[in-house]
C-alpha positions as CSV (number, residue, x, y, z in Angstrom):
1,M,13.6,-21.2,44.9
2,S,14.5,-24.8,46.0
3,F,17.2,-25.5,48.6
4,R,19.4,-27.0,45.8
5,S,19.2,-23.8,43.7
6,I,20.1,-21.7,46.8
7,L,23.1,-23.9,47.5
8,L,24.2,-23.7,43.9
9,L,23.9,-20.0,43.9
10,I,26.0,-19.7,47.1
11,L,28.7,-21.9,45.6
12,V,28.9,-20.0,42.4
13,T,29.0,-16.7,44.3
14,A,31.8,-17.9,46.5
15,F,33.8,-19.2,43.5
16,L,33.4,-15.8,41.7
17,T,34.3,-13.9,44.8
18,T,37.5,-16.0,45.2
19,N,38.5,-15.4,41.7
20,L,37.8,-11.7,41.9
21,E,40.0,-11.4,45.0
22,A,42.8,-13.2,43.2
23,Q,42.8,-10.4,40.6
24,V,43.7,-7.6,42.9
25,A,47.2,-6.2,42.1
26,G,48.6,-2.8,41.7
27,L,51.9,-1.0,40.7
28,E,52.7,2.6,41.5
29,I,55.8,4.6,40.7
30,V,56.9,7.3,43.2
31,G,59.3,9.7,41.7
32,G,60.8,12.9,43.2
33,E,62.5,16.1,42.3
34,G,66.1,17.2,41.7
35,Y,68.3,19.3,39.6
36,A,70.7,18.7,36.7
37,E,73.6,16.2,37.3
38,T,72.1,14.8,40.4
39,T,70.6,11.3,41.0
40,I,67.0,10.8,42.1
41,T,65.8,7.4,43.3
42,A,62.3,6.4,42.1
43,Q,60.4,3.5,43.8
44,I,58.0,1.0,42.3
45,L,55.4,0.1,44.9
46,F,53.6,-3.3,44.8
47,S,50.2,-4.2,46.2
48,T,48.6,-7.7,46.0
49,D,46.0,-9.7,47.9
50,L,47.7,-13.1,47.3
51,P,51.3,-14.4,47.4
52,T,53.3,-13.5,44.3
53,H,55.5,-16.0,42.5
54,G,56.8,-13.6,39.8
55,F,56.3,-10.4,37.8
56,S,57.6,-8.6,34.8
57,L,57.4,-4.9,34.0
58,G,58.7,-2.0,31.8
59,V,59.3,1.6,32.8
60,S,59.9,4.2,30.1
61,H,61.6,7.6,30.5
62,D,62.6,10.6,28.4
63,P,66.2,10.1,27.2
64,A,66.7,13.9,26.8
65,I,66.0,14.4,30.5
66,L,66.9,11.2,32.4
67,S,69.4,8.3,32.2
68,V,69.9,5.0,34.0
69,E,73.6,4.6,33.8
70,S,74.2,1.0,34.7
71,L,72.5,-2.2,36.0
72,A,73.8,-1.3,39.4
73,N,71.3,1.6,39.4
74,V,68.3,-0.9,39.6
75,H,67.9,-2.3,43.1
76,T,65.7,-4.8,44.8
77,G,63.7,-3.7,47.8
78,A,64.1,-5.3,51.3
79,L,61.2,-7.8,50.7
80,L,62.6,-9.1,47.5
81,Q,66.1,-9.4,49.0
82,A,64.8,-11.4,51.9
83,L,63.7,-14.2,49.7
84,N,65.4,-17.6,49.8
85,G,67.3,-17.0,53.0
86,N,68.3,-13.4,52.1
87,S,69.9,-14.4,48.9
88,G,67.1,-12.7,46.8
89,P,65.0,-14.1,44.0
90,D,66.3,-17.1,42.0
91,F,65.7,-15.2,38.7
92,F,66.0,-11.5,38.4
93,E,66.8,-10.0,35.0
94,V,67.2,-6.3,34.3
95,N,67.6,-4.6,30.9
96,I,68.5,-0.9,30.8
97,A,68.7,-0.7,27.0
98,P,65.6,-2.6,25.8
99,A,64.4,-2.5,22.2
100,G,61.3,-0.4,21.4
101,G,62.1,2.7,23.4
102,T,64.1,4.2,26.3
103,G,63.6,2.7,29.7
104,I,64.2,-0.4,31.7
105,T,62.6,-3.9,31.9
106,V,62.6,-6.2,34.9
107,A,61.6,-9.9,35.1
108,C,61.5,-11.8,38.4
109,I,60.8,-15.3,39.6
110,T,61.0,-15.6,43.3
111,D,61.9,-19.3,43.5
112,L,62.6,-22.0,41.0
113,F,62.4,-25.0,43.4
114,S,59.7,-26.4,45.6
115,P,58.8,-25.6,48.3
116,F,58.4,-22.2,46.7
117,D,59.3,-19.0,48.6
118,L,56.7,-16.5,47.5
119,L,56.3,-12.8,48.2
120,P,53.6,-12.3,50.8
121,M,50.5,-10.2,50.3
122,M,51.6,-6.6,50.4
123,T,50.3,-3.0,50.3
124,S,52.5,-0.3,48.7
125,E,55.7,-2.3,49.2
126,P,58.8,-0.8,47.5
127,L,60.1,-3.9,45.6
128,I,62.1,-2.0,42.9
129,Q,64.3,1.1,43.2
130,I,65.7,2.9,40.2
131,D,68.4,5.6,40.3
132,Y,67.9,8.2,37.6
133,L,70.6,10.7,36.6
134,I,69.2,14.0,35.6
135,L,71.1,15.1,32.5
136,P,73.1,18.4,32.4
137,D,70.8,20.1,29.9
138,A,67.5,19.1,31.5
139,P,65.3,22.2,31.4
140,V,64.3,23.5,34.8
141,G,60.6,23.1,35.5
142,T,60.2,20.0,33.3
143,L,58.0,17.3,34.8
144,S,59.6,14.1,33.2
145,P,57.2,11.1,33.2
146,L,58.1,7.6,34.4
147,T,55.6,5.4,32.7
148,L,54.7,1.7,33.3
149,T,54.5,0.1,29.9
150,S,54.4,-3.2,28.1
151,D,56.0,-1.9,24.9
152,L,59.7,-2.3,25.8
153,G,61.9,-5.2,24.8
154,S,61.9,-7.8,22.0
155,P,59.7,-9.6,22.4
156,P,57.9,-6.9,24.4
157,V,58.1,-7.4,28.2
158,Q,54.5,-7.5,29.5
159,T,53.7,-5.7,32.8
160,V,52.0,-8.5,34.6
161,M,52.1,-10.3,38.0
162,V,51.7,-14.0,38.8
163,L,49.7,-14.4,42.0
164,E,50.1,-18.1,42.9
165,L,48.9,-19.5,39.5
166,A,46.9,-16.5,38.2
167,E,48.5,-14.1,35.8
168,V,47.1,-10.6,36.6
169,T,47.5,-7.3,34.7
170,P,47.9,-4.9,37.6
171,T,46.4,-1.4,37.9
172,M,49.2,1.0,37.1
173,A,49.9,4.5,38.4
174,S,52.9,6.1,36.7
175,G,55.1,8.7,38.3
176,S,57.4,11.6,37.3
177,I,60.6,13.5,38.3
178,L,60.4,17.3,38.5
179,I,63.5,19.1,37.3
180,T,64.3,21.9,39.8
181,E,67.4,24.1,40.4
182,P,69.6,24.3,43.5
183,L,68.8,27.1,46.0
184,F,71.5,28.7,48.1
185,I,72.5,31.9,50.0
186,R,75.4,33.5,48.2
187,G,78.1,34.3,50.8
188,D,76.8,31.9,53.4
189,L,79.8,29.5,53.3
190,N,79.0,27.6,56.6
191,Q,75.4,27.3,55.6
192,N,73.9,28.6,58.9
193,G,71.4,30.9,57.2
194,S,73.2,34.2,57.5
195,V,76.3,35.9,56.0
196,S,78.9,37.0,58.5
197,L,82.6,37.7,59.0
198,L,83.2,34.0,59.6
199,D,82.1,33.3,56.1
200,G,84.8,35.5,54.6
201,V,87.5,34.0,56.8
202,L,86.4,30.5,55.9
203,L,86.7,31.4,52.2
204,L,90.3,32.5,52.8
205,Y,91.0,29.0,54.2
206,R,89.3,27.3,51.3
207,V,91.1,29.2,48.5
208,S,94.4,28.7,50.4
209,G,93.8,24.9,50.5
210,L,93.7,24.8,54.3
211,E,90.0,23.8,54.3
212,P,88.3,21.4,51.8
213,P,85.8,22.9,49.3
214,G,82.3,23.4,50.4
215,S,79.3,21.5,48.9
216,C,78.0,24.6,47.2
217,R,80.8,26.5,45.3
218,D,78.2,28.9,44.0
219,A,77.7,30.2,47.5
220,D,81.5,30.7,47.9
221,D,81.5,32.8,44.7
222,I,80.6,36.0,46.7
223,N,81.2,38.5,43.8
224,D,79.6,36.1,41.3
225,D,82.5,36.3,38.8
226,G,82.6,32.5,38.2
227,V,85.9,31.9,40.0
228,L,86.9,31.4,43.7
229,T,89.7,33.7,44.8
230,I,90.7,35.9,47.8
231,G,88.8,38.6,45.9
232,D,85.5,37.0,47.0
233,A,86.5,37.5,50.7
234,V,87.6,41.1,50.1
235,Y,84.3,41.8,48.3
236,L,82.4,40.5,51.4
237,F,84.5,42.5,53.9
238,Q,84.0,45.7,51.8
239,Y,80.3,45.1,51.7
240,M,80.0,44.5,55.4
241,F,82.4,47.2,56.7
242,T,83.1,49.9,54.1
243,G,79.9,50.4,52.3
244,G,80.9,48.3,49.3
245,A,78.5,46.9,46.7
246,P,75.9,44.3,47.9
247,I,76.3,40.6,47.2
248,P,75.1,40.1,43.6
249,G,71.7,38.4,43.3
250,S,71.3,37.8,47.0
251,D,68.8,39.2,49.5
252,G,69.9,36.9,52.3
253,T,67.3,34.2,51.5
254,C,67.5,31.0,49.4
255,N,67.6,31.7,45.7
256,P,68.8,30.0,42.5
257,D,71.9,31.0,40.7
258,L,70.9,33.8,38.3
259,T,74.2,33.5,36.4
260,N,74.5,29.8,35.9
261,D,76.8,29.9,32.9
262,D,79.9,29.5,35.0
263,P,81.8,26.2,35.9
264,L,80.8,26.4,39.5
265,D,78.0,24.2,40.9
266,C,75.9,23.6,44.0
267,A,75.6,20.0,44.9
268,D,74.0,20.6,48.3
269,F,72.9,23.5,50.5
270,L,71.2,21.9,53.5
271,I,69.5,25.0,54.9
272,C,67.7,25.5,51.6
273,D,66.7,21.9,50.9
């Protein structure tokens, strides 16, 4: 092989390698888990090997399980917000009710004016955060998918990234949100992991309005009758000191509410998280 042929081969290889490197981009959705009527924040992670001037994407979800309530529930990550002297991207458009399905679409141009402020190369950088409300009737145990898509919107919003002057279709890893149910210890009002005399006294203060309600009203419902009254404290005292009936559905460990047809709820029970 002549020197000229070898040189040509080296140049062609270098050109192809450069163009291959310019095609490396990825999106990944990280979901989470939560229970009905709570909000879970999913993140969209970006990875690129070149500076990024813009992107667009769609994320679909199941409308029977999840909802994005308002535009305020779609946030920019720290790297996006830092653009243009911390004023964020020049063009950032979100649609939470796109045509073609249920989900959201996002379109972003980092900077409209030269010299352009571009996103740097990044690895698993959380650029977009989405707050999903889990609907009241979401079945426990459901794994609800969050799917990157190019089918939402009219015209459809393509899931693409612009790395400098190259439009790239990224690799895509969709995510999900698992629907769980709150765990708590019935009778453990102060959430210290055990049921004691203090819990009964604390309940007296709460039902009298001398102390604010707790974060898990199901735990306060010691006799599990669906209402909070002085009777719950009396039930506990009788159980502890006079051989009364045990606390319903409780073995002293974290458990779900076995009678979840009452109006009480459990927003948070730290020791069982």
